[in-house]
N, C-alpha and C positions, 0 to 999 in steps of 0.2 A: 225381558224376553231375550232368549239367546239368539244370536245372529245365526243365520243359516250357514251350513257348510259351504266351502268353495264349490261352485257349480262348473260342470263341464260345458264348454262352448265349442261348437264345430270350428276347427282351426281354419279351414279353407275359407269359409264365409267371412270370418273375422279378419283374415289377412287381406282379402279383397277389399273389405270396407276400409281398412287402414290405408291401403294404397290409394283408394279412390278419394279418401279424405286428405291425402297429401301429408300423412303423419310419418312417413318413412323418409327421413332427411337424406338427401343425396342419392337416392335410389333411381334407377332407370324406370321408365314407365312401362316396361314390358310386363305382361301378365301371363306369358306362355308357361305352361307346365305340363308334365305327363299326367294322365288321368289316374285317379286313385286305384282303378282296377289293374293298372300296370305297375304299381309301386313295387311289387316284389320282384320284378324283372331285374336281373343283374346288370348294373351299368357297365359301360365300356371301361376297361381297365384304365384308370386315370394315368395319362402320360405314357401308356404302353403301346399306343398305336403308331401311326405314321408320324414323322417329325412335324412339330407345330412351331410356327414362328410366334413365340410368346409375346413379342413386342407388339403384336397386333391385337392381343387379347385384353379385354377389360373385365376385371372381376369385381363384383359388388360384394363387399365384406361387411357383415353386421358387427357392431361393436357395442359394448355397454360399459358403464362406469365401473361395475364390479369386476370386470375382466380387464379392460384397457388393452385390447390387442394392438391397436394402433400405437399407443404409447409404449407398449412392451417391445414391439419390433423396433421402434425408433430408439429406445433406450439401449437396446442391444446392438445398435448400429447396423441393423439388417434391412431397414426400409429401402435403401438404395440397391439392395441385392435382389429385390423382387423383380423378376424379368418381365413383368407384365404391368399394365396400368390398374390402379385400384381406385374404386369409389367407396368411400367409407360411409356407412349408414348407421346412425347412432340411435340407441334404444335405452330405455331405463331398466329393462329386464329381459330375460330370455324368452318367455312365452310370446311376447309381441314380435320378437325378432324372428322366431320360427313361423309365426303366422304370415310374416312377410315373405319368408322363404317359400311357404306353401303356395303363395300367390305368384311366385316367380320373380319377385322384386329384389330378392337377395340371393346370392349364390352360396355363401358359406358364412358361419359365424360360430363363436364359442359360447356355450351355455352349460348350466348345471345338469344334473341327472334327470330331473323331472320334466322339463319342458318337452323333450322329445316324446315322452310317453303321452302327454296330452295332445300334442299335435298329430302324432301318428294314430291316435285313437279315432280320428276322423278320416283316416285313410289318406292323409296328406303325403304328397310325393317328396319325402325327405329321407336322408340316410345319415346315420352316424358314421363318420369316416376316420376319426381319431379319438383317442381317450387320454385323459390324465387322471392319476390317482391323487386325490386331495388329502392334505394333512388334516388332522382333527380339528384345528382351530379355524378352518375355512368357513364353517357354519356354526352358529351358536344361538342359544336362546338366552336373551338378556332380560333383566328386570331393572326398574328404576333403583337408584342408589339407596333410597329409603324404604324399599319394599320389604315387607315382612316375610316374603317368600324366600326360603333358603334351600328347598329341595324340590325336585320335580313332582313329588307326591302331593305337594301343596298347590298344584295347578288345578285341581278339581274345582269346578265352579268359576274359574277365572277366565278372563278375556285375553286370548292370544292373537296377536297380529302376525300376519304373514302374507307373502305375495302369491296370488293364485297361480298354480301350475309351476311354481319355482322349486328348486332343490330343497329349500327349507320346508316346503309343503310336506314332502315325504318324511323329512327329518322329524317334523312335529309329530307325525303319526308314530314314528319309532319311539320317540320319547314317551308319548302317552301310553303306548302298548306296554313298554317295559315297566312303567309305573303302575300297571294294572288299570289304566283308565281307557275309556272309549272316547272317540271324538264328541259324542253327545254329552260327555261329562264336562266339557268346556265350551266356551264360545269362541269360534274361529272367525276372526274379522279380516275380510279381504281388503288389503291395503297395498298400494304401490310402495316401493322402498322409502321415498321421501315422506309420504304420508305416514308410514309406519313409524319412522323416527319421530315425527311430530307428535303422533298419538302416544308414544312411549313417554316423551318428555312432558306432555301436558296432562298425563294421567288417564287418557281415554282407554288405554289398554293396560293390562297387568304384566304382560310379558310380550316379547317380540322375537320371532324367529327370523334371523337375518344372516347374510353372508358378507365376507370381506368385500369392500371396506366399510359397509354400512354398520356392521356390529362394532367395529372400532370407532366409528363416529360416535356411537352411543356411549361406549365406555370412556374413550379419551376426552370427548368434549362435554359429555353430560353426566359423567360419574356412574353410569349404569354398571351393573355387575353381571358377569357371565354365570348363569345358572348351570348350564352344561354346554359342552361342545359335542362333536360326534364320536369322540374316543370310545365311549362305552357301547357304540351302536354299529360297529363294523366299518368296512371300507366304503367310502363314497367317491364317485367319479364325476368328472366334467368332460365335455365332448366338443369337438368341432363337428358341426352338422352341416351337410350340404344339401342343396336342392337336387332332386333327380334330373331335372332339366339341365342343370349345369354339369352333372356327371355324364350325361349322355351326349354332351357337346364336346368334340375332341379338343378344341382349344381350351375351353374352360376346365375340362377334366385334367389336362396337363398343367394348367395354372394352379388348380387346387392341390395337386400333388406337390408342387414347388412351395406353395403357400404353407401347407402343413409341415413340410420339412423345415422351412425357415422358422415357422411359429414354434416348433419343438425346440429348435436351437435357442430362440429367444427366451423361452420358458426356462430352460436349463441355465442360461446365462443369469437370469434374474434370481434363480435359486442360489447361485454361487456368489452373486453380488447384490445382496438384499439392500444394502445401504445406498448403493448407486441407483438401484431400481426405485427405492422409496423416494429419493430426491427427485428423480425424473417424473415419477408418478404424481408427486406433490405439485410440480410445476404444471403438469398437463391438466390436472383436475382442479387445482386451487385448494385442495385439501391440505391441512397442515401436516408436517412431518410426524406430529404426535399421533396422527391417524394412519398415514401411509407407511410409517416405520413398522409398527406391529402388523399392519395389513400385508406388507411385503412378505413377512415371515409366515403369517397364517395362510397365505395363498400360494405357498411354494409347492405347487403340484408337480408330479413327475410324469412325463409322457410315457405311456405304455402301449403295447399292441392290443388290438381288440381280440381278446381270448374268450373262451367259453365262460370263464369266471366273470369277465366283464358283462357279457351278454346275460348271464344268469342273474347278475346283480340288477340289471335293468328290468329283467322279467319280474323280479320281486316287486318293483315299483308298480308295474302294470297290475299285478294281482292285488296289491294293497289298495290302489286307487279304485279298482273295480269293486272290491269288497265294500269300500266305504262310499260307493255311489258317485264318485267324482268323475268317472268315465262310464259310458254306457255298459261295457262288458269287458271281461278278461280277453286278451288276444295274444297272438304270438308275435313278439317283438323282433325276432330274428330277420324277417324280411326288410326291416328298417335299418339294417346294419350292413356296411360295406367294408370288407377286410382287405381290399386290394391294396391298401397302403401299409399293411403290416410289415412289408419288407423294407420300410424306412427305419425300422428299429433294429439295433444290434441284438444278436442272440444272447 
């Protein structure tokens, strides 16, 4: 029997449950947030109001192994440049991070393109505040080294692992659609990244949709083959996403502006120094250089302003997930975007 498709779960309720269970490491206990009905209200311009003493501000920043924001800033020598206090909260993937944001436990964090769509579908008080354009190798569908599968057309009837609500969730639909397949033509298995890697190596799944550095773990350590990356499927983005509660707090809004400015600097530094970044990333995560080396190059995303093209790209995800029943209905994503930080980017 085929496994059911990934199911939509109300983000706010899940986020509250995660915080109550103490699963958000390092986060404050605050559960304050703006209501879903006010989510479309424009936040105060981050850092544009009265002067704020940032040394008195504490920002709770979500992090995940596939992004490594804490390690990225440290490798670039920018951690000491942050003019505010930081509490790092670690997660294994973007969806649970944004669920924590929806509950008010996290102020900002970096995720792929799909998690904001799932979280906003429940009316969660979040906003995309900055974007990066991902290289083609950042996401990939990999198969075991001895797999007979050599083309995406051969995925019919196969079991594909992937993380619910992640960037690879949408990527999988793109791959299937371009191959003339429907989601019902395959079995989609809901697996967290570590479980996905284990399932691929033990033969429980036929293919795995993953992002850096997980896909590199499969190829470098287990001999998996890349069936396809995102090159044939258009531009994919990643985002820094903030809670609306943080954006409407003058101190945290100013801190978010500085965080994004320095995060962008760190991202560009890593793109220009992939070997140094790979070495630091290896030490920070315990992953061997055979993994972080290619992952550093495959994740060399470029910071870009949030333009109509970026918003339209995200709207396609909303429509795709609604069509396939992963979220209750299609909706307008633009109220979940804040462009007030676009002036951080050179023309």
